[in-house]
C-alpha positions in Angstrom: 25.5 -5.4 31.9 29.2 -5.5 32.7 30.5 -3.4 35.6 34.0 -2.4 36.6 35.2 -0.2 39.4 34.4 3.1 37.5 32.4 2.0 34.4 29.3 0.3 33.1 29.1 -1.4 29.8 25.7 -2.2 28.3 24.1 -3.2 25.0 23.2 -0.2 22.8 19.6 0.8 22.1 18.4 3.1 19.3 18.1 5.8 22.0 22.0 5.9 21.9 22.0 7.1 18.3 23.0 10.7 19.2 26.1 9.3 21.0 27.0 7.0 18.1 26.6 10.0 15.7 29.0 12.0 17.9 31.5 9.2 18.4 31.6 8.1 14.7 32.2 11.7 13.6 34.9 12.3 16.1 38.4 13.0 14.8 39.9 9.9 16.4 37.2 7.6 14.9 37.6 9.0 11.5 41.4 8.9 11.7 41.8 5.4 13.1 38.6 3.5 12.2 37.3 5.3 9.2 34.3 7.2 7.9 31.1 5.1 8.3 29.1 7.8 6.5 27.0 8.6 9.5 25.7 12.1 8.6 22.3 12.1 10.4 20.8 10.5 13.5 18.8 8.3 11.1 22.1 7.1 9.6 23.3 6.3 13.1 20.1 4.4 13.9 20.3 2.4 10.7 24.0 1.6 11.3 23.2 0.4 14.8 20.3 -1.7 13.7 22.4 -3.4 11.0 25.7 -3.8 12.9 25.0 -3.7 16.6 21.5 -4.9 17.4 21.7 -7.7 14.9 25.0 -8.9 16.4 23.4 -9.3 19.8 20.7 -11.5 18.3 23.0 -13.4 16.0 26.1 -13.9 18.2 25.1 -13.0 21.7 27.6 -10.2 21.8 28.5 -7.0 20.1 29.7 -3.5 20.9 28.8 -2.0 24.3 28.2 1.6 25.4 30.8 2.5 28.0 29.6 5.0 30.6 30.7 6.3 34.0 29.1 4.4 36.8 28.7 7.6 39.0 26.7 9.7 36.6 26.0 7.7 33.4 28.2 9.9 31.1 28.8 8.1 27.8 32.6 7.9 27.2 33.0 5.5 24.3 32.5 2.0 23.1 34.1 -1.4 23.7 33.0 -4.8 22.6 33.3 -7.8 20.4 32.7 -8.0 16.7 32.3 -11.1 14.5 33.4 -10.3 11.0 32.5 -12.7 8.2 36.1 -13.1 7.0 37.7 -13.5 10.4 37.5 -16.8 12.2 37.3 -15.4 15.8 35.6 -12.4 17.3 37.7 -9.3 17.6 37.8 -6.8 20.4 37.2 -3.2 19.4 37.2 0.1 21.4 36.9 3.8 20.8 36.5 6.7 23.1 35.8 10.4 22.8 39.1 12.4 23.0 38.2 14.1 26.2 38.2 10.7 28.0 41.5 9.4 26.7 44.5 9.0 28.9 42.5 8.1 32.0 42.6 4.3 31.7 39.0 3.9 30.7 39.8 2.1 27.4 41.9 -0.5 29.2 39.4 -0.9 32.1 36.5 -1.4 29.6 38.5 -3.7 27.2 39.8 -5.8 30.1 36.2 -6.3 31.3 35.1 -7.3 27.8 38.0 -9.8 27.6 36.9 -11.3 31.0 33.2 -11.4 29.8 34.3 -13.1 26.6 36.3 -15.7 28.5 34.1 -16.4 31.5 30.5 -15.7 30.3 30.7 -16.4 26.6 33.4 -19.2 26.9 35.3 -17.8 24.0 38.9 -19.2 23.9 40.3 -17.0 21.2 39.9 -13.2 20.8 41.7 -11.3 18.2 42.3 -7.6 17.6 42.9 -5.6 14.5 44.3 -2.1 14.1 46.1 0.3 11.8 49.9 0.1 12.0 49.9 3.8 12.8 47.4 3.5 15.7 50.1 3.2 18.4 47.7 3.6 21.3 45.5 0.7 20.1 48.6 -1.5 19.6 49.7 -0.7 23.1 46.3 -1.5 24.6 46.0 -4.8 22.7 49.4 -5.8 24.0 48.5 -4.7 27.5 45.4 -7.0 27.2 47.7 -9.9 26.5 47.2 -10.1 22.8 50.3 -10.7 20.6 50.9 -9.6 17.1 50.4 -12.6 14.8 50.3 -11.2 11.3 48.1 -9.0 9.2 44.4 -8.9 8.3 43.0 -7.4 5.1 39.8 -5.4 5.9 36.9 -5.6 3.5 37.9 -2.3 1.9 41.4 -3.8 1.1 43.2 -1.9 3.9 45.9 -4.0 5.6 45.7 -4.0 9.4 47.8 -5.6 12.1 46.3 -8.8 13.6 46.7 -9.7 17.2 45.5 -12.8 19.1 45.5 -14.1 22.7 
């Protein structure tokens, strides 16, 4: 578990499927990340099994549930993703709209970067985002990542590529 002043980040379990269902069907997720076709809790569990739980086993990292330390309220997700066609892990984050603008995404992402560097001993972390996702671009830059080019996602969509 990773802790910050206000937040806790932990690995997902299948018990978190209702939260993943809510997050992946939120307006912000659909607009900036894309529809992952999560229409039922079972879809959410299957997605988590394939993409989250398997990543912990295979890579020793993955996405983490971000919650408030004081009461355990789930706010969003932040973590590391290892994509087959990307040399280095990329940092990703997404929060429910009601928790944006409070510094949670930066606090969580900064903790993930520290964990990647100090615990996992990863030297290079990248970030990818849509050109239109100005808040993600701002956050990646605030984390110390610089725009280094573009990355073509598996669906053919071209994203901005950032690296530390």
